C-alpha positions as CSV (number, residue, x, y, z in Angstrom):
1,M,0.0,0.0,0.0
2,Q,1.3,3.4,-1.0
3,N,1.2,6.7,0.9
4,I,-1.7,8.0,-1.1
5,D,-3.7,4.8,-0.4
6,I,-3.3,5.2,3.3
7,V,-4.3,8.9,3.2
8,N,-7.3,8.1,1.0
9,G,-8.3,5.2,3.3
10,L,-8.1,7.4,6.4
11,L,-10.2,10.1,4.7
12,Q,-12.7,7.5,3.6
13,L,-13.0,6.3,7.2
14,G,-13.8,9.9,8.3
15,F,-10.4,10.8,9.8
16,E,-9.9,14.2,8.2
17,T,-7.3,15.5,10.7
18,G,-5.2,14.3,13.6
19,W,-2.8,12.1,11.8
20,V,0.4,12.2,9.8
21,V,1.4,9.6,7.2
22,N,5.1,9.4,6.4
23,G,5.9,7.0,3.6
24,T,3.7,4.0,4.4
25,E,3.4,4.5,8.1
26,I,1.1,6.5,10.3
27,T,3.7,8.3,12.3
28,L,1.3,10.6,14.4
29,W,-2.1,9.8,15.7
30,E,-4.0,12.4,17.7
31,N,-7.6,11.1,17.4
32,P,-9.6,9.7,20.4
33,E,-10.4,6.6,18.3
34,S,-7.8,4.0,18.0
35,I,-5.7,3.8,14.8
36,P,-7.5,1.7,12.1
37,T,-5.9,-1.6,11.2
38,I,-4.3,-2.2,7.9
39,S,-7.2,-4.3,7.0
40,E,-9.7,-1.5,7.8
41,I,-7.6,0.9,5.8
42,A,-7.4,-1.5,2.8
43,S,-11.2,-1.9,2.8
44,A,-11.6,1.8,2.9
45,V,-9.2,2.2,0.0
46,E,-11.3,-0.1,-2.1
47,R,-14.4,1.8,-1.2
48,H,-12.7,5.0,-2.1
49,K,-11.6,3.6,-5.5
50,Q,-15.1,2.3,-6.2
51,K,-16.5,5.7,-5.3
52,Q,-14.1,7.5,-7.6
53,Q,-14.9,5.1,-10.5
54,A,-18.7,5.6,-10.0
55,E,-18.2,9.4,-10.0
56,A,-16.1,9.3,-13.1
57,Q,-18.7,7.0,-14.8
58,A,-21.6,9.3,-13.8
59,K,-19.7,12.3,-15.1
60,A,-19.0,10.6,-18.4
61,E,-22.7,9.6,-18.7
62,A,-23.9,13.1,-18.0
63,K,-21.5,14.5,-20.6
64,A,-22.7,12.0,-23.2
65,A,-26.3,12.9,-22.4
66,A,-25.6,16.6,-22.7
67,Q,-23.9,16.0,-26.0
68,A,-26.8,13.9,-27.3
69,K,-29.2,16.7,-26.4
70,L,-27.1,19.3,-28.1
71,A,-26.8,17.1,-31.2
72,A,-30.6,16.8,-31.2
73,L,-30.7,20.6,-31.4
74,G,-28.0,20.6,-34.1
75,L,-25.4,22.2,-31.8
76,T,-22.0,21.2,-30.5
77,I,-20.0,22.1,-27.4
78,D,-17.9,24.3,-29.6
79,D,-21.0,26.2,-30.6
80,L,-21.9,26.9,-26.9
81,T,-18.3,27.9,-26.2
82,A,-18.4,30.4,-29.1
83,L,-21.6,31.8,-27.6
84,G,-19.9,32.2,-24.3
85,L,-22.0,29.6,-22.5
């Protein structure tokens, strides 16, 4: 597990502050809750990745839907950009 994975896992678990990750270790923990286990962090990392993928897919689907609506009107994104929209 890389540094960014541990950070994302802690954020996914709801720990926004009170910790420092150095390399692949949590070197400072100032939260009243106990430090999550590697297993808990790994599960949170997977949930974070799934959430990111779902958000990216939703964004791509929304873009495709918008482009389809524009195409039905005979417009493109470049047309809207030229209009300043």
